[in-house]
C-alpha positions in Angstrom: 90.3 -63.2 -9.2 90.2 -65.4 -6.1 89.7 -62.4 -3.9 86.8 -61.1 -6.0 85.2 -64.5 -5.9 85.4 -64.6 -2.1 84.0 -61.1 -1.8 81.0 -61.6 -4.0 79.3 -64.3 -1.7 79.8 -62.1 1.3 78.1 -59.2 -0.5 75.1 -61.4 -1.5 74.7 -62.6 2.0 74.7 -59.0 3.3 72.1 -58.0 0.8 69.9 -60.9 1.7 70.2 -60.1 5.4 69.3 -56.5 4.7 66.2 -57.5 2.7 65.1 -59.9 5.5 65.5 -57.1 8.1 63.4 -54.7 5.9 60.6 -57.3 5.5 60.6 -57.9 9.3 60.4 -54.2 9.9 57.4 -54.0 7.5 55.7 -56.9 9.2 56.3 -55.3 12.6 54.9 -52.0 11.3 51.8 -53.8 9.9 51.2 -55.7 13.1 51.7 -52.4 15.0 49.0 -50.8 12.9 46.6 -53.7 13.4 47.2 -53.6 17.2 46.5 -49.9 17.2 43.2 -50.4 15.2 42.2 -53.3 17.5 42.9 -51.1 20.6 40.9 -48.2 19.1 38.0 -50.5 18.2 38.1 -52.0 21.7 37.6 -48.6 23.2 34.4 -48.2 21.2 31.5 -49.0 23.6 28.7 -50.9 21.9 25.5 -50.7 23.8 22.1 -52.1 22.9 19.5 -49.5 21.8 17.9 -47.7 24.7 14.3 -48.6 25.4 13.2 -45.0 24.9 14.7 -45.1 21.4 13.1 -48.4 20.5 9.6 -47.3 21.4 8.4 -43.7 20.8 5.0 -42.1 20.6 2.8 -43.9 18.1 0.6 -42.3 15.4 -3.1 -43.1 15.9 -4.6 -46.0 17.8 -2.1 -48.9 18.1 -4.9 -51.5 18.6 -5.8 -51.2 14.9 -2.3 -52.4 13.9 -1.0 -56.1 14.0 1.3 -57.2 16.8 4.3 -57.1 14.5 3.9 -53.3 14.1 3.9 -52.7 17.9 6.6 -55.2 19.0 9.9 -56.6 17.9 10.5 -60.4 17.7 13.7 -61.9 19.2 15.3 -62.0 15.7 14.4 -58.4 15.1 15.9 -57.3 18.5 19.1 -59.1 17.7 19.2 -57.5 14.2 18.7 -54.1 15.8 21.7 -54.7 18.1 23.8 -55.8 15.1 22.7 -52.7 13.2 23.6 -50.5 16.1 27.0 -52.1 16.4 27.5 -51.6 12.6 26.4 -47.9 13.0 28.8 -47.2 15.8 31.8 -48.6 13.9 30.8 -46.8 10.8 30.4 -43.5 12.7 33.9 -44.0 14.3 35.6 -44.9 11.0 33.9 -42.3 8.8 32.9 -39.4 11.1 32.5 -37.0 8.1 29.8 -39.1 6.4 26.1 -38.8 7.0 24.4 -41.2 9.4 23.0 -44.3 7.8 19.1 -44.8 7.7 19.4 -48.2 9.4 16.7 -48.4 12.0 14.2 -45.5 11.8 11.1 -45.3 14.0 7.8 -46.3 12.3 4.2 -45.3 12.8 3.7 -47.3 16.0 6.7 -45.8 17.7 8.9 -48.9 17.3 12.3 -49.1 15.7 12.5 -51.4 12.7 15.4 -52.3 10.4 14.8 -50.9 6.9 15.3 -54.2 5.1 12.5 -55.8 7.0 10.1 -53.0 5.9 10.3 -54.3 2.3 7.4 -56.7 1.6 7.8 -58.4 -1.8 4.2 -58.5 -3.2 2.7 -59.6 -6.5 -0.7 -58.0 -7.0 -3.4 -59.4 -9.4 -3.3 -56.5 -11.8 -1.6 -57.0 -15.2 -0.6 -53.3 -15.2 1.7 -54.0 -12.2 3.6 -56.9 -13.8 6.2 -54.5 -15.3 8.3 -51.8 -13.7 6.7 -49.1 -15.9 3.3 -49.9 -14.5 4.5 -50.1 -10.9 6.5 -46.8 -11.1 3.6 -45.0 -12.8 1.1 -46.2 -10.1 3.3 -45.2 -7.2 4.1 -41.7 -8.6 0.4 -41.1 -9.4 -1.1 -42.6 -6.3 1.0 -40.9 -3.7 1.6 -37.2 -2.8 5.1 -36.0 -1.8 6.1 -34.8 1.6 9.6 -33.2 1.3 12.3 -34.2 3.8 12.7 -31.8 6.7 15.6 -31.0 6.9 16.5 -31.8 3.3 20.1 -32.6 4.0 19.6 -35.4 6.6 18.0 -38.8 6.2 14.7 -39.1 8.1 14.7 -40.6 11.6 11.0 -41.6 11.3 9.3 -43.5 8.5 6.0 -45.2 7.8 5.2 -48.7 6.5 3.9 -49.3 2.9 0.4 -50.1 4.3 0.3 -46.7 6.1 1.4 -45.0 2.9 -1.2 -46.7 0.8 -3.9 -45.7 3.4 -2.9 -42.0 3.6 -1.6 -41.6 0.0 1.3 -39.5 1.1 4.9 -40.0 2.0 8.5 -39.0 1.6 10.9 -40.2 -1.1 12.0 -43.0 1.3 8.5 -44.3 1.6 7.9 -43.9 -2.1 11.0 -46.1 -2.8 10.0 -48.7 -0.1 6.6 -49.2 -1.7 7.9 -49.3 -5.3 10.8 -51.7 -4.3 8.3 -54.0 -2.6 6.2 -54.2 -5.8 9.3 -54.7 -8.0 10.6 -57.5 -5.8 7.3 -59.2 -6.0 7.3 -59.1 -9.8 10.8 -60.7 -10.0 13.0 -57.7 -10.5 16.4 -57.4 -8.7 15.5 -54.1 -7.1 17.2 -52.1 -4.3 16.4 -49.0 -2.3 19.1 -46.4 -2.7 19.9 -43.6 -0.2 22.1 -40.9 -1.6 22.1 -37.3 -3.0 20.3 -35.8 -6.1 19.7 -32.5 -7.6 17.1 -30.1 -6.2 14.5 -30.5 -9.0 14.4 -34.3 -8.4 14.2 -34.1 -4.6 11.3 -31.6 -4.7 9.6 -33.2 -7.8 10.0 -30.0 -9.8 9.5 -31.0 -13.5 8.8 -27.6 -14.8 12.2 -27.6 -16.7 11.8 -31.1 -18.1 10.3 -32.0 -21.5 6.9 -33.7 -21.3 7.2 -37.4 -22.1 3.9 -37.3 -24.0 5.3 -34.7 -26.3 8.4 -36.8 -26.9 6.2 -39.7 -27.8 4.2 -37.5 -30.2 7.5 -36.3 -31.9 8.6 -39.9 -32.2 5.3 -40.9 -33.9 5.6 -38.0 -36.4 9.2 -39.0 -37.3 8.1 -42.5 -37.9 5.3 -41.3 -40.2 7.7 -39.2 -42.2 9.9 -42.2 -43.0 9.5 -43.2 -46.6 10.5 -46.4 -48.3 13.8 -45.9 -50.2 13.9 -48.0 -53.3 17.1 -49.7 -54.2 16.5 -49.5 -57.9 14.9 -46.4 -59.4 14.9 -44.6 -62.7 17.8 -42.2 -63.1 16.8 -38.5 -63.2 17.3 -36.6 -66.5 20.6 -35.0 -67.1 21.0 -31.5 -65.6 21.9 -29.0 -68.3 22.4 -26.0 -66.0 25.8 -24.3 -65.5 27.9 -26.0 -62.8 29.5 -22.7 -61.9 26.2 -21.0 -61.2 25.1 -24.1 -59.3 28.2 -23.9 -57.1 27.7 -20.2 -56.5 24.0 -20.9 -55.5 25.0 -23.7 -53.1 27.6 -21.4 -51.6 25.0 -18.6 -51.0 22.6 -21.1 -49.6 25.4 -22.5 -47.3 26.2 -19.0 -46.1 22.5 -18.3 -45.4 22.2 -21.6 -43.6 25.3 -20.9 -41.4 24.0 -17.5 -40.6 20.5 -18.9 -39.7 22.1 -21.7 -37.7 24.3 -19.2 -35.7 21.3 -17.1 -35.1 19.3 -20.1 -33.8 22.2 -21.2 -31.6 22.4 -17.7 -30.1 18.7 -17.6 -29.5 18.9 -21.0 -27.9 21.8 -19.9 -25.7 19.9 -16.9 -24.6 16.8 -19.1 -24.0 18.9 -21.5 -21.8 20.3 -18.5 -19.9 16.8 -17.3 -19.1 15.7 -20.8 -18.1 18.8 -21.6 -16.1 17.7 -21.9 -12.4 19.6 -20.0 -9.7 22.5 -21.9 -8.1 21.5 -24.3 -5.3 23.4 -23.6 -2.1 22.6 -27.2 -1.0 23.9 -28.8 -4.2 25.3 -32.2 -3.4 23.9 -32.2 0.1 20.2 -32.8 -0.6 19.3 -36.4 0.5 17.1 -38.4 -1.8 16.0 -42.0 -2.1 15.3 -43.9 -5.3 15.3 -47.4 -6.7 18.1 -49.3 -8.4 17.3 -52.2 -10.7 20.2 -54.5 -11.6 20.4 -56.5 -14.8 19.8 -60.3 -15.0 16.3 -60.9 -13.8 13.2 -60.3 -16.0 15.5 -59.9 -19.0 16.8 -56.5 -17.9 19.8 -55.8 -20.2 21.5 -53.2 -18.1 21.3 -51.5 -14.7 19.1 -48.4 -14.4 17.6 -46.1 -11.8 13.9 -45.3 -11.2 12.8 -42.1 -9.6 9.7 -43.1 -7.6 8.5 -39.5 -7.4 8.1 -39.0 -11.1 8.0 -42.7 -12.2 10.7 -42.2 -14.8 13.8 -44.3 -15.5 17.4 -43.0 -15.8 20.7 -44.6 -16.7 23.1 -45.1 -13.9 25.4 -42.4 -15.5 22.7 -39.7 -15.2 24.0 -36.4 -13.8 20.8 -35.9 -11.8 22.1 -38.4 -9.2 25.1 -37.0 -7.3 26.1 -39.8 -4.9 25.2 -43.0 -3.1 25.6 -43.7 0.6 23.9 -47.1 0.9 21.5 -49.5 -0.7 19.4 -52.3 0.7 16.8 -54.9 -0.3 14.8 -57.5 1.7 17.9 -59.6 2.3 20.8 -57.4 3.2 22.2 -53.8 3.6 25.3 -52.5 1.8 27.3 -49.3 2.3 29.0 -47.7 -0.6 32.8 -47.4 -0.3 33.4 -45.9 -3.7 34.3 -42.3 -4.4 31.2 -40.2 -5.5 32.8 -36.8 -5.8 32.1 -36.9 -9.6 28.6 -38.5 -9.3 27.5 -42.0 -10.0 28.9 -42.4 -13.5 31.9 -44.4 -12.7 30.4 -46.6 -10.0 30.1 -50.4 -10.2 27.4 -52.4 -8.6 29.0 -55.8 -7.9 27.7 -56.1 -4.4 30.0 -59.1 -3.8 33.1 -56.9 -3.9 33.8 -56.0 -0.3 36.3 -53.3 -1.3 33.5 -51.3 -3.0 30.5 -52.4 -1.0 30.5 -53.1 2.8 27.7 -55.5 3.8 25.9 -55.8 7.1 25.1 -59.5 7.1 27.9 -61.8 5.9 25.5 -64.6 4.7 24.0 -62.6 1.8 27.1 -61.2 0.1 27.1 -63.6 -2.9 27.6 -62.0 -6.3 24.4 -60.8 -7.8 26.0 -60.4 -11.2 26.3 -64.1 -11.9 24.3 -65.9 -14.6 21.4 -67.9 -13.1 22.9 -71.2 -14.4 26.2 -70.5 -12.7 24.4 -69.8 -9.5 22.5 -73.1 -9.7 25.8 -74.9 -10.4 27.5 -73.2 -7.4 24.5 -74.1 -5.2 24.8 -77.8 -6.3 28.5 -77.8 -5.5 27.9 -76.4 -2.0 25.2 -79.1 -1.4 27.6 -81.8 -2.4 30.4 -80.5 -0.2 28.8 -81.3 3.1 32.1 -82.0 5.0 33.3 -78.4 4.7 29.9 -76.9 5.4 30.2 -73.6 7.4 28.1 -72.9 10.4 24.7 -71.3 9.8 24.9 -67.5 9.7 22.3 -65.0 10.8 19.6 -64.5 8.2 17.3 -61.5 7.7 14.0 -61.8 9.6 10.8 -61.9 7.6 9.1 -58.6 6.9 6.9 -57.2 9.7 4.7 -55.4 7.3 1.2 -56.8 6.6 0.4 -58.0 3.1 0.2 -55.1 0.7 -3.3 -54.8 -0.7 -4.5 -52.4 -3.4 -8.2 -52.4 -4.0 -9.8 -52.1 -7.4 -11.2 -48.7 -6.5 -7.7 -47.4 -5.7 -6.3 -48.8 -9.0 -9.0 -46.9 -10.9 -8.8 -43.6 -9.0 -5.0 -43.7 -9.0 -4.5 -40.0 -8.0 -5.4 -38.5 -4.6 -8.9 -37.2 -5.0 -9.0 -38.6 -8.5 -7.1 -35.7 -10.1 -3.5 -34.7 -10.5 -1.8 -31.8 -12.3 1.9 -32.1 -13.5 3.7 -29.0 -14.7 6.4 -29.6 -17.4 8.4 -27.2 -19.6 5.9 -25.4 -21.8 3.3 -28.1 -21.1 0.9 -29.3 -18.4 -0.6 -32.7 -17.9 -3.9 -33.3 -16.1 -4.8 -36.8 -15.0 -8.3 -37.9 -14.0 -9.7 -41.1 -12.6 -12.0 -43.1 -14.9 -15.7 -42.2 -14.6 -14.8 -39.1 -12.6 -15.8 -36.8 -15.4 -19.0 -37.2 -17.4 -17.2 -37.2 -20.7 -14.8 -40.0 -19.8 -11.7 -37.8 -19.9 -8.6 -39.4 -18.2 -5.7 -37.4 -19.5 -5.3 -33.9 -20.9 -2.0 -32.5 -22.4 -1.8 -28.8 -23.0 1.2 -27.5 -24.9 2.1 -23.8 -24.8 4.2 -21.4 -26.9 5.7 -19.6 -23.9 7.5 -20.6 -20.7 4.9 -19.0 -18.6 2.3 -21.4 -20.0 -0.2 -18.6 -20.9 -0.6 -19.2 -24.7 -1.8 -22.7 -25.5 -1.2 -24.0 -29.0 -2.3 -27.7 -28.8 -4.6 -29.6 -26.5 -4.6 -33.4 -26.6 -7.1 -35.4 -24.6 -7.4 -39.1 -24.0 -10.7 -40.8 -23.1 -11.8 -44.2 -21.7 -15.1 -46.1 -21.6 -16.7 -43.9 -24.1 -19.9 -45.3 -25.8 -18.8 -43.7 -29.1 -15.4 -45.4 -28.8 -13.6 -42.1 -28.8 -10.0 -42.7 -27.7 -8.1 -39.5 -28.4 -8.8 -35.9 -29.4 -6.3 -33.3 -30.5 -7.2 -29.6 -31.0 -4.7 -27.2 -32.7 -5.5 -23.7 -31.5 -3.8 -21.9 -34.4 -5.8 -23.5 -37.2 -8.8 -24.7 -35.1 -8.3 -28.2 -36.5 -9.6 -31.1 -34.5 -8.3 -34.7 -34.9 -10.3 -37.5 -33.3 -9.1 -41.1 -33.0 -11.6 -43.9 -32.3 -11.2 -47.5 -31.1 -12.5 -50.4 -33.3 -16.1 -51.1 -32.9 -18.0 -47.9 -33.7 -20.4 -47.4 -36.6 -19.0 -47.3 -40.1 -15.7 -48.5 -38.7 -14.5 -44.9 -38.3 -10.8 -44.8 -37.2 -9.8 -41.1 -37.4 -11.6 -37.9 -38.2 -9.8 -34.6 -39.0 -12.1 -31.6 -39.3 -12.6 -27.9 -38.6 -16.4 -28.0 -38.2 -19.0 -30.7 -38.2 -20.9 -29.0 -41.0 -21.2 -31.2 -44.1 -19.4 -30.4 -47.4 -16.4 -28.7 -45.6 -12.8 -29.7 -45.5 -12.3 -33.0 -43.5 -10.4 -36.3 -43.6 -11.8 -39.6 -42.4 -9.8 -42.8 -41.9 -11.5 -46.2 -41.5 -10.7 -49.7 -40.4 -10.7 -51.1 -43.9 -10.8 -54.8 -42.8 -14.0 -54.1 -40.9 -15.9 -52.7 -43.9 -17.4 -54.6 -46.8 -16.3 -52.0 -49.3 -12.7 -51.9 -48.0 -12.7 -48.1 -47.6 -9.5 -46.9 -46.0 -9.7 -43.1 -46.1 -11.9 -40.3 -47.4 -10.6 -36.8 -47.9 -13.3 -34.2 -48.6 -13.2 -30.5 -49.6 -16.0 -28.2 -50.8 -15.1 -29.0 -54.4 -13.5 -32.5 -54.3 -13.7 -35.9 -52.5 -11.0 -38.6 -52.7 -11.5 -42.1 -51.4 -8.9 -44.9 -51.1 -9.6 -48.6 -50.8 -7.7 -51.7 -49.7 -8.2 -55.4 -50.8 -11.3 -54.9 -52.9 -12.4 -57.8 -55.1 -12.7 -55.5 -58.1 -9.1 -54.2 -57.5 -10.4 -50.6 -57.1 -8.0 -48.6 -54.9 -8.6 -44.9 -55.7 -11.6 -42.8 -56.5 -11.5 -39.0 -57.0 -14.7 -36.9 -57.4 -14.7 -33.3 -58.7 -17.7 -31.2 -58.0 -18.9 -28.1 -59.8 -20.4 -24.9 -58.5 -23.2 -25.4 -55.9 -26.7 -25.0 -57.4 -29.6 -24.5 -55.1 -32.8 -26.4 -55.8 -35.0 -23.4 -56.6 -32.5 -22.3 -59.3 -33.4 -25.5 -61.2 -37.1 -24.6 -61.1 -37.9 -27.0 -58.3 -39.7 -26.3 -55.1 -37.2 -27.3 -52.4 -38.4 -29.0 -49.2 -35.5 -27.6 -47.3 -34.3 -24.2 -48.3 -30.8 -25.0 -47.0 -30.5 -28.0 -49.2 -27.6 -27.6 -51.7 -26.8 -29.8 -54.6 -23.2 -30.3 -55.8 -23.1 -31.3 -59.5 -20.5 -33.9 -60.2 -18.2 -32.9 -63.1 -15.6 -35.6 -63.1 -14.9 -39.0 -61.5 -11.5 -40.7 -61.6 -11.1 -44.4 -60.6 -7.9 -46.3 -60.5 -7.4 -50.1 -60.2 -4.7 -52.5 -59.3 -3.4 -55.1 -61.7 -5.7 -58.1 -62.2 -3.3 -60.9 -63.2 -6.2 -63.1 -64.5 -6.7 -60.6 -67.5 -4.4 -59.5 -70.2 -2.8 -56.1 -69.5 -4.3 -54.5 -72.6 -7.8 -55.5 -71.3 -7.2 -54.8 -67.6 -8.5 -51.3 -66.7 -5.9 -49.1 -64.9 -7.9 -45.8 -64.8 -11.4 -44.7 -65.7 -12.4 -41.1 -66.1 -16.1 -40.2 -66.2 -16.2 -36.6 -67.6 -19.9 -35.9 -66.8 -19.7 -32.2 -67.7 -18.3 -33.1 -71.2 -20.3 -36.4 -71.7 -17.1 -38.3 -72.2 -15.6 -41.4 -70.8 -11.8 -42.2 -70.9 -10.4 -45.6 -70.1 -6.7 -46.3 -69.7 -5.4 -49.9 -69.4 -2.3 -51.3 -67.7 1.0 -51.4 -69.5 2.2 -54.7 -70.8 5.6 -55.9 -69.5 7.4 -55.1 -72.8 5.7 -51.8 -73.5 6.4 -48.3 -72.3 2.9 -46.8 -73.0 -0.5 -48.2 -72.2 -3.6 -48.6 -74.4 -6.6 -46.3 -74.0 -10.1 -45.8 -75.3 -12.2 -42.6 -75.3 -15.9 -42.5 -75.8 -18.4 -39.7 -76.3 -21.8 -40.5 -74.8 -24.8 -40.3 -77.2 -27.6 -37.7 -76.5 -30.3 -40.4 -76.1 -28.1 -42.5 -73.8 -31.2 -43.7 -71.9 -32.5 -45.7 -74.9 -30.3 -48.8 -74.8 -32.2 -50.5 -77.7 -31.4 -47.7 -80.1 -28.1 -48.9 -81.7 -28.3 -46.2 -84.4 -27.4 -43.6 -81.8 -23.8 -44.9 -81.8 -21.4 -43.8 -84.5 -17.8 -44.7 -85.1 -16.8 -41.1 -84.5 -17.9 -41.5 -80.8 -15.0 -43.8 -80.0 -11.3 -43.3 -80.4 -8.9 -46.0 -79.4 -5.2 -46.6 -79.2 -3.7 -50.1 -79.4 -0.1 -50.7 -78.4 0.2 -53.8 -80.6 0.1 -52.6 -84.3 -0.6 -56.1 -85.6 -3.7 -56.5 -83.5 -7.0 -56.4 -85.3 -9.0 -53.2 -84.7 -12.1 -53.4 -82.5 -15.5 -53.7 -84.2 -18.2 -51.1 -83.8 -20.5 -53.6 -82.0 -17.8 -54.3 -79.5 -17.2 -50.6 -78.9 -20.9 -50.0 -78.6 -21.2 -52.8 -75.9 -18.2 -51.4 -74.1 -19.7 -47.9 -74.1 -23.1 -49.3 -72.8 -21.2 -51.2 -70.0 -19.3 -48.1 -69.1 -22.5 -45.9 -69.0 -24.1 -48.5 -66.7 -21.0 -48.5 -64.6 -21.2 -44.7 -64.5 -24.6 -45.0 -63.0 -23.3 -47.4 -60.3 -20.4 -45.0 -59.6 -22.8 -42.1 -59.1 -25.0 -44.2 -56.8 -21.9 -45.1 -54.8 -20.9 -41.4 -54.6 -24.3 -40.5 -53.3 -24.0 -43.3 -50.7 -20.7 -41.9 -49.6 -22.2 -38.4 -49.2 -25.1 -39.9 -47.2 -22.6 -41.8 -45.0 -20.6 -38.6 -44.4 -23.8 -36.8 -43.3 -24.8 -39.7 -41.1 -21.4 -39.8 -39.4 -21.5 -36.0 -38.8 -25.1 -36.2 -37.4 -24.1 -39.1 -35.2 -21.1 -37.2 -33.9 -23.2 -34.2 -33.0 -25.7 -36.3 -31.2 -23.0 -38.2 -29.3 -21.3 -35.0 -28.2 -24.6 -33.5 -27.1 -25.4 -36.6 -24.9 -22.2 -38.3 -23.9 -22.6 -41.9 -22.5 -20.0 -44.0 -20.8 -19.8 -47.8 -21.1 -20.1 -49.6 -17.7 -19.3 -53.3 -17.3 -22.1 -55.5 -16.1 -19.7 -56.7 -13.4 -19.3 -53.2 -12.1 -22.3 -53.2 -9.8 -21.2 -50.0 -8.1 -21.7 -47.9 -11.3 -23.9 -50.0 -13.5 -27.4 -48.6 -13.0 -29.1 -51.6 -14.6 -27.2 -54.1 -12.5 -27.9 -52.1 -9.4 -31.7 -51.9 -10.1 -31.7 -55.7 -10.9 -30.0 -56.4 -7.6 -32.4 -54.2 -5.7 -35.4 -55.8 -7.4 -34.2 -59.3 -6.4 -33.8 -58.1 -2.8 -37.3 -56.6 -2.9 -38.7 -59.9 -4.2 -37.0 -61.8 -1.5 -38.4 -59.6 1.2 -41.9 -59.9 -0.3 -41.6 -63.7 -0.4 -40.6 -63.6 3.3 -43.6 -61.5 4.2 -45.9 -63.8 2.2 -44.5 -66.8 4.0 -45.1 -65.2 7.4 -48.7 -64.2 6.4 -49.4 -67.8 5.3 -49.0 -68.9 8.9 -52.6 -67.8 9.8 -54.3 -68.2 13.1 -56.7 -71.2 12.9 -58.8 -69.8 15.7 -59.5 -66.5 14.0 -62.9 -67.6 12.3 -64.2 -69.1 15.6 -63.1 -66.1 17.7 -64.9 -63.8 15.2 -68.1 -65.7 15.9 -67.6 -64.9 19.6 -66.9 -61.2 19.0 -63.1 -61.5 19.4 -63.1 -61.4 23.2 -59.9 -60.3 24.9 -60.0 -63.3 27.3 -61.7 -66.6 27.2 -63.5 -68.6 29.8 -62.9 -72.3 30.4 -66.2 -73.2 28.7 -65.4 -71.0 25.7 -61.9 -72.5 25.3 -63.3 -76.0 25.4 -66.0 -75.1 22.9 -63.4 -73.5 20.6 -61.3 -76.6 20.7 -64.3 -78.9 20.0 -65.5 -76.7 17.1 -62.0 -76.5 15.6 -61.5 -80.2 15.7 -65.0 -80.9 14.4 -64.4 -78.6 11.5 -61.1 -80.4 10.6 -62.8 -83.8 11.0 -65.6 -82.7 8.7 -63.1 -81.4 6.1 -61.2 -84.7 6.2 -64.4 -86.7 5.8 -65.6 -84.5 2.9 -62.2 -84.8 1.2 -62.3 -88.6 1.6 -65.9 -88.7 0.2 -64.9 -86.6 -2.8 -61.9 -88.9 -3.6 -64.2 -91.9 -3.2 -66.9 -90.4 -5.5 -64.4 -89.7 -8.2 -63.0 -93.2 -7.9 -66.4 -94.8 -8.2 -67.3 -92.5 -11.2 -64.1 -93.5 -13.1 -64.7 -97.1 -12.3 -68.3 -97.0 -13.6 -67.3 -95.2 -16.8 -64.6 -97.8 -17.5 -67.1 -100.6 -17.0 -69.6 -99.0 -19.4 -66.8 -98.5 -21.9 -65.9 -102.2 -21.6 -69.5 -103.3 -22.1 -69.7 -101.1 -25.2 -66.6 -102.8 -26.5 -68.0 -106.2 -26.0 -71.1 -105.4 -28.0 -69.3 -103.6 -30.9 -66.1 -105.6 -31.0 -66.8 -107.3 -34.3 -67.8 -104.2 -36.2 -65.0 -101.9 -34.9 -62.3 -100.4 -37.1 -58.6 -100.3 -36.3 -58.8 -96.6 -35.3 -61.8 -97.3 -32.9 -59.9 -100.1 -31.3 -56.8 -98.0 -30.8 -58.9 -95.2 -29.3 -60.5 -97.7 -26.9 -57.2 -99.1 -25.7 -55.9 -95.5 -25.2 -59.0 -94.7 -23.2 -58.6 -97.8 -21.0 -55.0 -97.0 -20.3 -55.8 -93.4 -19.2 -58.8 -94.5 -17.2 -56.7 -97.2 -15.3 -54.0 -94.5 -14.7 -56.6 -92.2 -13.1 -58.2 -95.0 -11.1 -54.8 -96.0 -9.7 -54.0 -92.4 -8.8 -57.3 -91.9 -7.0 -56.9 -95.1 -5.2 -53.4 -94.1 -4.0 -54.6 -90.6 -2.9 -57.5 -92.2 -1.0 -55.1 -94.6 0.8 -52.7 -91.8 1.6 -55.5 -89.6 2.9 -56.7 -92.3 5.2 -53.2 -92.7 6.6 -52.6 -89.0 7.2 -56.0 -87.9 8.4 -55.4 -89.2 12.0 -52.0 -87.5 12.0 -53.5 -84.2 11.0 -56.1 -84.5 13.6 -53.6 -85.1 16.4 -51.3 -82.3 15.1 -54.1 -79.8 15.3 -55.1 -81.0 18.8 -51.4 -80.5 19.9 -51.3 -77.1 18.2 -54.4 -76.0 20.0 -53.1 -77.1 23.4 -49.9 -75.0 22.8 -51.8 -72.0 21.6 -51.3 -69.1 24.1 -55.1 -68.3 24.1 -56.1 -71.9 25.0 -53.0 -73.3 26.8 -54.1 -71.9 30.2 -57.5 -73.6 30.0 -56.5 -76.9 28.3 -53.3 -77.4 30.3 
């Protein structure tokens, strides 16, 4: 035992020594690898970019561009050197990967870092406040230039301002513009350089479903949803054989399975025919798109945006095959994750240096943190001033000018105002507002075949129509047209479904019931029937159904028709239904009325009481002399048949039944008048639609002076009036010597004597006019004074015999007379003061006159 105890400590010491030696060997091996890596990196020669690479041949005149486009600042030059250093290390460590698009050459021939090309901009258009509007604008406004070659990132790019000016660009330029707009609206957006499928890189959407068709299918499914009642009456018991029922279900199931297998086989063959040929460059085609991370603007999860088509995709989409790098206006990150199986398993925590390698170390904070946590961390960093790290290099500001999109560009959207997009079995045409005379902005054509040669449905969207037409759908198979209108048109028409605009044919009209006094919601018409539904009427009417008889021409009735084409449709039956009026008893509240005009009968059915299973009703037969309301003998008890649910209730008296019948007959006349008004309204709507389609007018805002003809004419009239006033002002400055020169025969030159004589005559004429004016004012002053004195003398003589009215008239006259005298006195004083000044001013003007200056100088 003692020997064993002595051996065990020696064995433990040997094992410990062996472990220590192994750890030392591992540390030596790790240090050896670090030294080898350090020696390898030390042999990499980092040189600043050559001047011929920084500046290349510019596109167009460089004088038109700002200085930031043509030169690099000190910070930008340092950033280029750091980027070149990063590129060299990246190329040495990963020689098999594609080069990074760090510092391409831009339109002025100067290298710029891609992050400084992003210019976050918020534009004053509500449409561009969300990512959907920004993506739609960029995809519509620009035309694609495919990458050449398609497997390498471009070495030359153009700024967003150049792209907006030329309306064309590559996928990288699309993404730069879109990312700038998204950053300006507050989204956490990044440009992504990676690989995608051929259809996405070349903007080939011929194998994709049209998004407008998907929206239409979604609307139809929503319309088909019906309210499922929790409590309902149980159906009657089925007395059929259960064995036969199971056999029938089995046969139906076999038929369904056979039909489903046939459909699946047809679908498989269809997919085989539509399958594109294999792409030899699959996984190698370079593409650029936009990544939006969650957090800002209430974005729930990360997603991609393809700027070429303007559509969003989840980050697990199979259309995106890999990512090389991403960047925003603050930093640049290189993807270190495996993308052999696409982007489905990638994570986007940019603060993880194992998965994302950053360029600038000062901008690598986690972008997945909650904003409150970010603020808390910032506050803690501000408090910890003692351990503050030295200031790191920050990204220079963007060298791109402020992005500006004019109102005209927002309206035109597409290059040239038009754009055609080819989808699977559908085409979409987009037009700028006011480009077409009918206001068409979008046309969707759906086809029955893949070659798009057999159209089945055409949907058109309009804007600025004077008739408030918003959408029109034409089904080619049935020739049915469905028109949708915006609120505001006549008769509050909302939707119109028809085959032809000829009256008394099959059609359906929907209305904005809240905008109509009668609460009409819909009207369905056929050659023999018309059904109207109402909402929120004070009389609780919600349904009216009219049945017409055979058409009878006017000349068949022995009348001479004014219009040979005029056709009368006799009304055979009218059915009205009412909602429950809680202010009345159920047995007295009408639920349904039937006016059987062909049978001269009226049927009234009342609402069921809460504890009854059948309602009360009354049937009446109209008397032959129904027009004579005073003839009570025309009514007999046999003309009325009633059913009362309550057997203990007293039966109705004949007088009450007679009054009820008279009220119903009067109501029948009102109903017939209302039906005639509905028929007139239908004809008026159809006539208005024909007139509107024959002369289409577009609404133009009064603030749109470029298109508003009235506003333009008003502006031109104001300008013309201003010019005329200016001419009149110039003409007012007449030559004072013209009358005197005319007396001399308008000589070309004047002698000394003539010049002196002209001056003397002109001054004498002014002097005489001033004297005459002074005499005129003096004469008026004396006249007013004399009349006032005479009036005062008259008052002294008749003072005792004057009435109150005469005295008031005298005082009013004296007040007015004194006012006129004071005015004349003031004018005379002012004239005496200004007369010498006018005389001297004319003398000075004559001395400066070119015709007299030489002789009077």
